[in-house]
Backbone as CSV, one residue per row, in Angstrom:
resi,resn,N_x,N_y,N_z,CA_x,CA_y,CA_z,C_x,C_y,C_z
1,MET,10.133,-12.908,-11.194,10.811,-12.260,-10.095,10.188,-12.651,-8.778
2,THR,11.006,-13.091,-7.844,10.478,-13.351,-6.487,10.198,-11.990,-5.802
3,PRO,8.986,-11.772,-5.318,8.718,-10.502,-4.637,9.668,-10.324,-3.464
4,THR,10.077,-9.087,-3.261,10.969,-8.717,-2.137,10.288,-7.656,-1.293
5,LEU,10.284,-7.869,-0.004,9.755,-6.937,0.939,10.834,-6.440,1.898
6,VAL,11.230,-5.188,1.775,12.127,-4.564,2.712,11.268,-3.910,3.808
7,PHE,11.585,-4.162,5.042,10.740,-3.632,6.116,11.586,-2.992,7.247
8,ASP,10.912,-2.080,7.965,11.551,-1.397,9.076,10.456,-0.980,10.001
9,LEU,10.724,-1.058,11.303,9.767,-0.666,12.328,10.204,0.648,12.998
10,GLU,9.214,1.431,13.353,9.397,2.482,14.335,8.528,2.177,15.526
11,THR,9.126,2.211,16.718,8.374,1.810,17.897,8.346,2.870,18.949
12,ILE,7.370,2.775,19.835,7.271,3.672,20.975,7.108,2.806,22.231
13,PRO,7.384,3.339,23.415,7.186,2.566,24.635,5.694,2.139,24.789
14,ASP,5.506,0.941,25.261,4.188,0.412,25.463,3.633,0.906,26.794
15,ALA,3.001,2.069,26.799,2.511,2.677,28.039,1.514,1.772,28.788
16,ASP,0.594,1.137,28.050,-0.366,0.250,28.707,0.305,-0.933,29.359
17,GLY,1.284,-1.529,28.629,2.011,-2.647,29.196,2.810,-2.239,30.414
18,LEU,3.417,-1.088,30.374,4.198,-0.597,31.528,3.303,-0.345,32.721
19,ARG,2.104,0.160,32.494,1.145,0.310,33.599,0.831,-1.043,34.235
20,LYS,0.560,-2.028,33.357,0.168,-3.326,33.885,1.316,-3.989,34.696
21,LEU,2.521,-3.875,34.178,3.642,-4.530,34.837,4.078,-3.805,36.110
22,ASN,3.843,-2.512,36.199,4.292,-1.726,37.348,3.171,-1.384,38.312
23,GLY,1.942,-1.763,37.984,0.818,-1.474,38.874,0.416,-0.033,38.905
24,TRP,0.751,0.726,37.867,0.342,2.136,37.807,-1.068,2.230,37.264
25,GLY,-1.821,3.129,37.837,-3.243,3.245,37.495,-3.475,4.032,36.196
26,ALA,-4.716,4.007,35.730,-5.094,4.692,34.497,-5.019,6.209,34.703
27,ASP,-4.962,6.662,35.948,-4.890,8.103,36.213,-3.497,8.675,35.861
28,VAL,-2.499,7.774,35.697,-1.157,8.260,35.311,-1.122,8.387,33.803
29,PRO,-0.884,9.583,33.281,-0.909,9.762,31.815,0.289,9.074,31.149
30,ASP,0.112,8.811,29.857,1.130,8.043,29.105,2.532,8.635,29.250
31,HIS,2.623,9.974,29.107,3.956,10.546,29.127,4.648,10.360,30.470
32,GLU,3.897,10.343,31.545,4.457,10.126,32.820,4.848,8.659,33.031
33,VAL,3.991,7.765,32.538,4.307,6.367,32.589,5.640,6.077,31.881
34,VAL,5.795,6.632,30.696,7.008,6.426,29.902,8.217,7.029,30.586
35,GLU,8.083,8.233,31.137,9.204,8.893,31.807,9.638,8.127,33.012
36,ARG,8.681,7.604,33.776,9.033,6.745,34.949,9.816,5.529,34.515
37,ALA,9.323,4.892,33.449,9.961,3.636,32.989,11.375,3.962,32.440
38,LEU,11.545,5.012,31.695,12.851,5.323,31.100,13.813,5.696,32.227
39,THR,13.357,6.437,33.204,14.249,6.807,34.355,14.661,5.573,35.106
40,ALA,13.762,4.642,35.352,14.116,3.434,36.055,15.085,2.628,35.238
41,ARG,14.910,2.563,33.911,15.800,1.802,33.083,17.210,2.412,33.084
42,ARG,17.299,3.732,33.021,18.611,4.363,33.073,19.312,4.095,34.393
43,GLU,18.576,4.109,35.465,19.168,3.848,36.776,19.625,2.398,36.902
44,ALA,18.888,1.492,36.258,19.174,0.070,36.375,20.348,-0.367,35.492
45,VAL,20.377,0.105,34.261,21.371,-0.420,33.292,22.199,0.670,32.601
46,GLY,21.944,1.902,32.897,22.787,2.974,32.319,22.323,3.547,31.047
47,HIS,21.199,3.048,30.504,20.594,3.606,29.261,19.103,3.399,29.353
48,ASP,18.346,4.050,28.428,16.911,3.982,28.539,16.266,3.198,27.398
49,PHE,17.046,2.320,26.781,16.489,1.442,25.705,15.709,0.313,26.382
50,LEU,14.414,0.277,26.195,13.596,-0.722,26.872,13.745,-2.093,26.301
51,PRO,13.411,-3.138,27.064,13.400,-4.519,26.530,12.467,-4.585,25.320
52,LEU,12.792,-5.483,24.368,12.066,-5.474,23.092,10.576,-5.761,23.248
53,HIS,10.153,-6.517,24.208,8.727,-6.855,24.324,7.896,-5.593,24.789
54,LEU,8.613,-4.552,25.194,7.926,-3.337,25.657,8.008,-2.220,24.566
55,HIS,8.384,-2.602,23.363,8.356,-1.667,22.231,7.077,-1.882,21.441
56,LYS,6.206,-0.920,21.526,4.969,-0.968,20.759,5.171,-0.523,19.340
57,VAL,4.683,-1.310,18.367,4.885,-0.965,16.953,3.989,0.251,16.616
58,ALA,4.575,1.349,16.169,3.872,2.523,15.771,3.826,2.684,14.241
59,VAL,4.877,2.231,13.586,4.973,2.398,12.137,5.661,1.122,11.541
60,VAL,5.117,0.642,10.454,5.778,-0.403,9.654,6.020,0.191,8.265
61,GLY,7.276,0.390,7.915,7.624,0.920,6.622,8.028,-0.216,5.700
62,CYS,7.645,-0.126,4.416,7.889,-1.233,3.493,8.298,-0.686,2.117
63,VAL,9.247,-1.349,1.538,9.499,-1.294,0.088,9.077,-2.636,-0.441
64,PHE,8.299,-2.613,-1.503,7.845,-3.843,-2.159,8.259,-3.819,-3.606
65,ARG,9.040,-4.810,-3.991,9.513,-4.883,-5.405,9.120,-6.197,-6.000
66,ASP,8.382,-6.155,-7.125,7.985,-7.338,-7.817,7.905,-7.043,-9.310
67,ASP,7.324,-7.902,-10.105,7.234,-7.683,-11.556,6.435,-6.436,-11.895
68,GLN,5.585,-5.970,-10.999,4.782,-4.788,-11.251,5.490,-3.458,-10.953
69,GLY,6.692,-3.575,-10.352,7.455,-2.351,-10.071,7.947,-2.221,-8.644
70,PHE,8.207,-0.974,-8.293,8.765,-0.569,-7.012,7.776,0.305,-6.256
71,ARG,7.456,-0.055,-5.019,6.545,0.752,-4.207,7.132,0.920,-2.831
72,VAL,6.895,2.067,-2.242,7.319,2.357,-0.894,6.136,2.986,-0.142
73,LYS,5.889,2.521,1.092,4.790,3.039,1.888,4.926,2.667,3.338
74,THR,4.153,3.283,4.186,3.990,2.834,5.541,2.580,2.228,5.617
75,LEU,2.464,1.156,6.362,1.191,0.451,6.458,0.203,1.222,7.306
76,GLY,-1.055,1.187,6.891,-2.148,1.708,7.683,-2.092,3.213,7.873
77,GLN,-2.790,3.707,8.933,-2.875,5.108,9.271,-2.221,5.362,10.630
78,PRO,-1.882,6.641,10.912,-1.187,6.888,12.177,-1.984,6.496,13.424
79,ASP,-3.310,6.509,13.339,-4.119,6.144,14.498,-4.604,4.730,14.503
80,ASP,-4.125,3.915,13.574,-4.493,2.497,13.553,-3.967,1.781,14.798
81,PRO,-4.734,0.840,15.390,-4.202,0.083,16.514,-3.018,-0.797,16.084
82,GLU,-2.171,-1.086,17.036,-1.010,-1.892,16.755,-1.335,-3.212,16.082
83,ALA,-2.402,-3.850,16.535,-2.764,-5.171,15.963,-3.045,-5.081,14.436
84,ALA,-3.638,-3.955,14.018,-3.952,-3.775,12.591,-2.626,-3.658,11.797
85,LEU,-1.631,-2.970,12.333,-0.350,-2.865,11.644,0.349,-4.223,11.527
86,LEU,0.295,-4.972,12.628,0.916,-6.302,12.611,0.200,-7.217,11.597
87,ALA,-1.128,-7.155,11.623,-1.905,-7.995,10.706,-1.628,-7.609,9.278
88,GLY,-1.480,-6.327,8.977,-1.198,-5.901,7.614,0.163,-6.402,7.112
89,PHE,1.129,-6.382,7.997,2.487,-6.888,7.635,2.420,-8.359,7.316
90,PHE,1.839,-9.141,8.217,1.830,-10.586,8.010,0.878,-10.997,6.912
91,LYS,-0.163,-10.196,6.609,-1.030,-10.470,5.476,-0.256,-10.413,4.161
92,THR,0.686,-9.491,4.063,1.531,-9.392,2.877,2.352,-10.682,2.700
93,ILE,2.873,-11.222,3.795,3.631,-12.444,3.721,2.725,-13.639,3.357
94,GLU,1.556,-13.653,3.896,0.577,-14.729,3.570,0.277,-14.733,2.073
95,ARG,0.081,-13.545,1.499,-0.313,-13.436,0.121,0.790,-13.675,-0.895
96,TYR,1.983,-13.113,-0.576,3.060,-13.141,-1.613,4.223,-14.045,-1.306
97,THR,4.388,-14.498,-0.063,5.591,-15.238,0.368,6.833,-14.546,-0.188
98,PRO,7.066,-13.262,0.173,8.185,-12.550,-0.374,9.500,-12.909,0.330
99,LYS,10.597,-12.546,-0.283,11.858,-12.545,0.408,11.864,-11.299,1.275
100,LEU,12.208,-11.456,2.575,12.281,-10.332,3.471,13.701,-9.827,3.573
101,VAL,13.852,-8.507,3.549,15.168,-7.895,3.679,15.061,-6.819,4.759
102,SER,16.088,-6.784,5.661,16.048,-5.808,6.709,17.471,-5.387,7.034
103,TRP,17.552,-4.345,7.907,18.845,-3.932,8.468,18.689,-4.130,9.984
104,ASN,19.351,-5.088,10.513,19.223,-5.481,11.919,17.841,-6.055,12.251
105,GLY,17.190,-6.671,11.250,15.877,-7.269,11.520,15.970,-8.433,12.474
106,SER,17.065,-9.191,12.432,17.182,-10.332,13.355,17.394,-9.859,14.791
107,GLY,18.077,-8.710,14.930,18.368,-8.216,16.264,17.277,-7.373,16.900
108,PHE,16.450,-6.756,16.050,15.417,-5.879,16.607,14.022,-6.106,16.011
109,ASP,13.892,-5.853,14.719,12.507,-5.799,14.131,11.742,-7.076,14.272
110,LEU,12.354,-8.188,13.908,11.623,-9.460,13.983,11.332,-9.915,15.416
111,PRO,12.250,-9.816,16.349,11.875,-10.147,17.734,10.745,-9.254,18.241
112,VAL,10.776,-7.952,17.897,9.651,-7.119,18.323,8.348,-7.580,17.718
113,LEU,8.372,-7.895,16.408,7.181,-8.415,15.761,6.699,-9.704,16.435
114,HIS,7.609,-10.558,16.773,7.232,-11.797,17.457,6.531,-11.552,18.795
115,TYR,7.162,-10.724,19.619,6.571,-10.424,20.947,5.246,-9.708,20.806
116,ARG,5.202,-8.701,19.942,3.984,-7.899,19.875,2.809,-8.679,19.233
117,SER,3.113,-9.535,18.248,2.019,-10.334,17.683,1.559,-11.350,18.730
118,LEU,2.459,-11.847,19.554,2.053,-12.766,20.621,1.139,-12.042,21.605
119,ILE,1.533,-10.831,22.032,0.736,-10.037,22.988,-0.626,-9.669,22.395
120,GLN,-0.638,-9.285,21.103,-1.857,-8.843,20.452,-2.723,-9.988,19.874
121,GLY,-2.136,-11.172,19.843,-2.919,-12.307,19.288,-3.095,-12.230,17.809
122,VAL,-2.037,-11.937,17.039,-2.122,-11.835,15.623,-1.485,-13.051,14.944
123,PRO,-2.246,-13.916,14.320,-1.661,-15.126,13.695,-0.926,-14.806,12.441
124,ALA,0.095,-15.655,12.160,0.900,-15.510,10.944,1.440,-16.864,10.547
125,PRO,0.526,-17.811,10.099,0.964,-19.158,9.871,2.001,-19.287,8.773
126,ARG,1.935,-18.505,7.713,2.942,-18.635,6.667,4.324,-18.229,7.168
127,TYR,4.364,-17.141,7.904,5.626,-16.660,8.467,6.253,-17.691,9.390
128,TRP,5.458,-18.358,10.216,6.001,-19.244,11.207,6.169,-20.672,10.686
129,ASP,5.824,-20.961,9.465,5.946,-22.296,8.923,7.424,-22.669,8.825
130,MET,7.792,-23.784,9.439,9.152,-24.301,9.325,9.189,-25.686,8.694
131,GLY,8.193,-25.933,7.846,8.127,-27.183,7.118,6.964,-28.071,7.475
132,GLU,6.171,-27.653,8.467,5.009,-28.449,8.860,3.930,-28.435,7.800
133,GLU,3.719,-27.306,7.152,2.682,-27.190,6.117,3.227,-27.210,4.727
134,ASP,4.347,-26.632,4.504,4.985,-26.543,3.176,6.368,-27.147,3.335
135,ARG,6.622,-28.302,2.656,7.905,-28.997,2.813,9.090,-28.131,2.421
136,ASP,8.918,-27.217,1.452,10.033,-26.336,1.081,10.506,-25.488,2.236
137,PHE,9.612,-25.168,3.177,9.955,-24.327,4.268,10.814,-25.029,5.322
138,LYS,10.938,-26.345,5.205,11.804,-27.057,6.116,13.278,-26.707,5.829
139,PHE,13.556,-26.414,4.596,14.903,-26.142,4.175,15.167,-24.657,3.893
140,ASN,14.125,-23.813,3.939,14.295,-22.413,3.689,13.085,-21.691,4.259
141,ASN,13.233,-21.119,5.432,12.084,-20.495,6.101,12.497,-19.105,6.658
142,TYR,11.547,-18.436,7.221,11.761,-17.079,7.723,12.434,-17.064,9.089
143,ILE,12.408,-18.186,9.820,12.882,-18.196,11.171,14.339,-18.521,11.318
144,SER,14.824,-19.469,10.540,16.232,-19.868,10.671,17.180,-18.737,10.270
145,ARG,18.196,-18.554,11.031,19.132,-17.458,10.823,19.885,-17.606,9.475
146,TYR,20.140,-18.812,9.086,20.968,-19.059,7.899,20.190,-19.427,6.678
147,HIS,18.872,-19.310,6.684,18.064,-19.479,5.507,17.864,-18.159,4.801
148,ASN,17.337,-18.213,3.588,17.378,-17.042,2.718,16.050,-16.300,2.593
149,ARG,14.968,-16.803,3.194,13.690,-16.070,3.062,13.740,-14.740,3.835
150,HIS,14.588,-14.689,4.817,14.857,-13.381,5.449,16.353,-13.106,5.386
151,LEU,16.748,-11.966,4.855,18.123,-11.564,4.805,18.280,-10.301,5.677
152,ASP,18.996,-10.493,6.789,19.371,-9.327,7.625,20.685,-8.829,7.049
153,LEU,20.591,-7.801,6.254,21.745,-7.317,5.500,22.881,-6.849,6.433
154,MET,22.585,-6.261,7.550,23.611,-5.871,8.484,24.350,-7.077,9.013
155,ASP,23.564,-8.102,9.412,24.124,-9.322,9.988,25.047,-10.035,9.003
156,VAL,24.614,-10.149,7.739,25.405,-10.851,6.730,26.686,-10.077,6.416
157,LEU,26.583,-8.776,6.250,27.756,-7.995,5.921,28.806,-8.014,7.017
158,ALA,28.323,-8.141,8.282,29.242,-8.238,9.412,29.699,-9.641,9.685
159,LYS,29.309,-10.574,8.804,29.612,-12.005,8.957,29.200,-12.549,10.326
160,TYR,27.952,-12.121,10.709,27.342,-12.614,11.948,28.213,-12.306,13.178
161,ASN,28.933,-11.181,13.120,29.810,-10.794,14.218,29.339,-9.409,14.670
162,GLY,28.734,-9.375,15.853,28.173,-8.103,16.300,29.197,-7.014,16.457
163,ARG,30.440,-7.340,16.720,31.495,-6.292,16.791,31.785,-5.641,15.466
164,ALA,31.365,-6.257,14.386,31.628,-5.724,13.021,30.420,-4.993,12.449
165,ASN,29.328,-4.857,13.213,28.147,-4.203,12.671,28.435,-2.764,12.307
166,ALA,27.777,-2.308,11.207,27.926,-0.932,10.782,26.540,-0.258,10.799
167,PRO,26.414,1.046,11.065,25.110,1.730,11.014,24.691,1.963,9.585
168,LEU,23.389,1.747,9.354,22.841,1.952,7.991,23.108,3.342,7.477
169,ASP,22.920,4.337,8.292,23.061,5.740,7.857,24.454,5.960,7.257
170,GLU,25.489,5.520,7.981,26.857,5.757,7.527,27.133,4.933,6.272
171,LEU,26.742,3.720,6.246,27.033,2.844,5.087,26.304,3.362,3.843
172,ALA,25.038,3.777,4.025,24.329,4.325,2.857,25.016,5.563,2.319
173,LYS,25.428,6.458,3.182,26.106,7.652,2.722,27.427,7.338,2.045
174,LEU,28.152,6.369,2.583,29.437,5.967,1.977,29.234,5.364,0.581
175,CYS,28.070,4.801,0.363,27.734,4.187,-0.937,27.150,5.230,-1.908
176,GLY,27.044,6.474,-1.455,26.504,7.534,-2.336,24.998,7.730,-2.267
177,PHE,24.360,7.204,-1.244,22.932,7.347,-1.034,22.662,8.392,0.065
178,PRO,21.427,8.846,0.202,21.161,9.945,1.095,21.381,9.651,2.607
179,GLY,21.053,8.406,3.053,21.090,8.172,4.477,19.923,8.837,5.213
180,LYS,20.100,8.979,6.528,19.015,9.547,7.347,18.973,11.076,7.163
181,LEU,17.789,11.621,7.327,17.533,13.063,7.148,16.968,13.682,8.396
182,GLY,17.815,13.928,9.390,17.387,14.737,10.547,16.661,13.976,11.639
183,MET,16.466,12.664,11.524,15.823,11.920,12.562,16.447,10.589,12.671
184,ASP,16.430,10.001,13.871,16.815,8.596,14.078,15.929,7.980,15.110
185,GLY,16.142,6.697,15.374,15.231,5.987,16.275,15.123,6.562,17.674
186,SER,16.162,7.240,18.133,16.137,7.806,19.480,15.197,8.975,19.603
187,LYS,14.787,9.556,18.477,13.925,10.755,18.470,12.436,10.410,18.231
188,VAL,12.183,9.151,17.993,10.832,8.751,17.540,9.781,9.015,18.605
189,TRP,10.054,8.605,19.891,9.053,8.797,20.888,8.731,10.271,21.110
190,GLU,9.739,11.114,21.143,9.502,12.552,21.336,8.628,13.085,20.177
191,ALA,8.950,12.713,18.941,8.174,13.195,17.802,6.755,12.650,17.855
192,TRP,6.605,11.363,18.141,5.290,10.752,18.139,4.402,11.337,19.236
193,SER,4.971,11.511,20.414,4.181,11.983,21.572,3.822,13.442,21.458
194,THR,4.460,14.188,20.539,4.177,15.594,20.368,3.377,15.847,19.088
195,GLY,2.741,14.783,18.566,1.825,14.903,17.420,2.493,14.961,16.046
196,ARG,3.746,14.518,15.970,4.439,14.511,14.695,4.541,13.127,14.040
197,ALA,3.395,12.460,14.067,3.386,11.077,13.523,3.772,11.047,12.046
198,ASP,3.308,12.032,11.293,3.604,12.030,9.856,5.099,12.144,9.618
199,GLU,5.800,12.857,10.508,7.270,12.953,10.352,7.910,11.645,10.617
200,VAL,7.398,10.881,11.608,7.969,9.593,11.881,7.726,8.600,10.737
201,ARG,6.528,8.651,10.180,6.181,7.786,9.071,7.084,8.104,7.855
202,ALA,7.287,9.355,7.611,8.146,9.766,6.486,9.572,9.285,6.702
203,TYR,10.068,9.394,7.929,11.396,8.957,8.252,11.548,7.440,8.046
204,CYS,10.528,6.694,8.442,10.568,5.250,8.258,10.598,4.878,6.776
205,GLU,9.853,5.608,5.954,9.879,5.344,4.509,11.289,5.597,3.930
206,THR,11.920,6.690,4.351,13.285,6.940,3.797,14.240,5.866,4.275
207,ASP,14.039,5.321,5.475,14.939,4.290,5.928,14.814,2.993,5.152
208,VAL,13.609,2.620,4.785,13.484,1.395,3.977,14.007,1.608,2.586
209,VAL,13.941,2.788,2.048,14.542,3.055,0.766,16.065,2.994,0.883
210,ASN,16.648,3.547,1.920,18.063,3.403,2.144,18.458,1.931,2.149
211,THR,17.697,1.095,2.885,17.987,-0.308,2.984,17.887,-0.959,1.601
212,TRP,16.838,-0.624,0.838,16.717,-1.196,-0.497,17.912,-0.838,-1.388
213,LEU,18.329,0.413,-1.337,19.436,0.837,-2.186,20.723,0.119,-1.807
214,VAL,21.002,-0.054,-0.525,22.164,-0.818,-0.091,22.046,-2.276,-0.513
215,TYR,20.816,-2.804,-0.410,20.584,-4.192,-0.853,20.875,-4.340,-2.345
216,CYS,20.472,-3.357,-3.147,20.770,-3.465,-4.583,22.278,-3.464,-4.803
217,ARG,23.018,-2.624,-4.047,24.473,-2.658,-4.170,25.002,-4.038,-3.747
218,PHE,24.440,-4.601,-2.726,24.852,-5.939,-2.270,24.614,-6.994,-3.368
219,ARG,23.492,-6.907,-4.009,23.185,-7.858,-5.104,24.196,-7.688,-6.269
220,PHE,24.573,-6.415,-6.541,25.616,-6.173,-7.563,26.949,-6.794,-7.111
221,LEU,27.225,-6.661,-5.821,28.426,-7.224,-5.272,28.460,-8.756,-5.466
222,ARG,27.339,-9.394,-5.260,27.237,-10.866,-5.366,27.160,-11.360,-6.771
223,GLY,26.921,-10.446,-7.743,26.734,-10.863,-9.135,25.381,-11.231,-9.490
224,GLU,24.398,-10.959,-8.611,22.981,-11.185,-8.932,22.499,-10.153,-9.962
225,LEU,23.090,-8.971,-9.937,22.763,-7.900,-10.888,24.076,-7.540,-11.605
226,ASP,23.981,-7.422,-12.921,25.166,-6.839,-13.609,25.048,-5.321,-13.574
227,ARG,26.011,-4.645,-14.138,25.980,-3.173,-14.076,24.742,-2.553,-14.673
228,THR,24.285,-3.096,-15.783,23.116,-2.554,-16.443,21.885,-2.762,-15.586
229,ALA,21.702,-3.974,-15.050,20.570,-4.253,-14.194,20.578,-3.423,-12.902
230,TYR,21.799,-3.269,-12.334,21.924,-2.459,-11.108,21.527,-1.017,-11.392
231,ASP,22.070,-0.450,-12.445,21.775,0.937,-12.792,20.250,1.097,-13.065
232,ALA,19.610,0.098,-13.606,18.184,0.147,-13.871,17.414,0.171,-12.580
233,GLU,17.828,-0.590,-11.583,17.146,-0.623,-10.313,17.258,0.719,-9.595
234,ILE,18.443,1.305,-9.633,18.656,2.614,-8.990,17.795,3.681,-9.702
235,ALA,17.788,3.631,-11.057,16.978,4.583,-11.794,15.516,4.432,-11.493
236,LEU,15.050,3.207,-11.298,13.667,2.976,-10.963,13.285,3.622,-9.660
237,VAL,14.159,3.528,-8.670,13.887,4.198,-7.397,13.793,5.709,-7.601
238,ARG,14.789,6.272,-8.295,14.804,7.732,-8.513,13.520,8.177,-9.265
239,ASP,13.171,7.464,-10.295,11.986,7.831,-11.084,10.698,7.742,-10.256
240,THR,10.609,6.709,-9.433,9.423,6.546,-8.616,9.303,7.646,-7.580
241,LEU,10.386,7.984,-6.917,10.358,9.029,-5.903,10.148,10.410,-6.553
242,SER,10.695,10.604,-7.733,10.544,11.876,-8.426,9.092,12.126,-8.813
243,ALA,8.314,11.095,-8.996,6.916,11.239,-9.362,6.045,11.620,-8.212
244,SER,6.577,11.619,-7.000,5.818,11.900,-5.797,5.935,13.410,-5.453
245,ASP,4.828,13.983,-4.884,4.873,15.353,-4.443,5.184,15.462,-2.962
246,ALA,5.408,14.348,-2.307,5.592,14.358,-0.860,6.904,15.089,-0.522
247,PRO,6.867,16.005,0.468,8.060,16.825,0.783,9.267,15.989,1.152
248,HIS,9.059,14.865,1.871,10.219,14.087,2.322,10.949,13.466,1.149
249,TRP,10.230,13.179,0.051,10.904,12.613,-1.120,11.680,13.709,-1.889
250,LYS,11.152,14.907,-1.862,11.890,15.998,-2.488,13.171,16.274,-1.742
251,GLU,13.076,16.260,-0.388,14.297,16.429,0.441,15.249,15.282,0.237
252,TYR,14.715,14.100,0.146,15.601,12.886,-0.053,16.351,12.992,-1.393
253,LEU,15.679,13.345,-2.450,16.298,13.429,-3.744,17.345,14.538,-3.784
254,THR,17.070,15.658,-3.103,18.004,16.753,-3.038,19.281,16.286,-2.342
255,ALA,19.120,15.551,-1.205,20.267,15.028,-0.495,21.022,14.002,-1.351
256,TRP,20.281,13.203,-2.129,20.956,12.219,-3.002,21.791,12.932,-4.060
257,ASP,21.241,13.977,-4.639,21.987,14.713,-5.647,23.256,15.353,-5.096
258,ALA,23.218,15.669,-3.819,24.363,16.326,-3.159,25.379,15.302,-2.628
259,SER,25.014,14.007,-2.615,25.885,13.025,-2.016,27.018,12.622,-2.918
């Protein structure tokens, strides 16, 4: 089995970067820096979604599936520096060369990882290889949109047409999976800045499981899994989550039973 890594980022505004770019001093606290930047953004473009290079990676959520089983986790600890989270993600790619699966990874997660690893100086030679070191990567690498080492499930299902994109939460629920549980990306900064990092990390874990479940359905759609194999993959997820005492998995399974 080719290892598969489903990933998702949760990000917060880069307060240090915003200080540097705007000439604000260290005496301005992070929350004020962010509020100034979001206010200016709303006035300039009508919304407060910052440019991708100003999204600091706070959480990297992962599902990892290989011959040893199914695992879900967030990398590192809540107080780990951003560079450590980036290094942990790319280290997994260096070690396993997994197939990457995401939901809107081409539009958000990977560009953020590119910019932030550039800013933090985090090398990732295996990820960036386009055939210079490994000839196989010339014809199938992580960077090319139409190669298979990274599958942006949202992009593929929409046939690379942004007007056809669907939200993961709604599609997961329509497929009979739990979807999001009380949080979305717009609430991450508020939660993180008020000391609720564990809540954000739990949310990110549920999101990568939603993505994995929809990906399993996609593989069944393509004929990569027959009904027996598909049912076994879904059962493996349920069994793994049921073995955990974490409150968010109990809530997730309850929502799944009710869906």
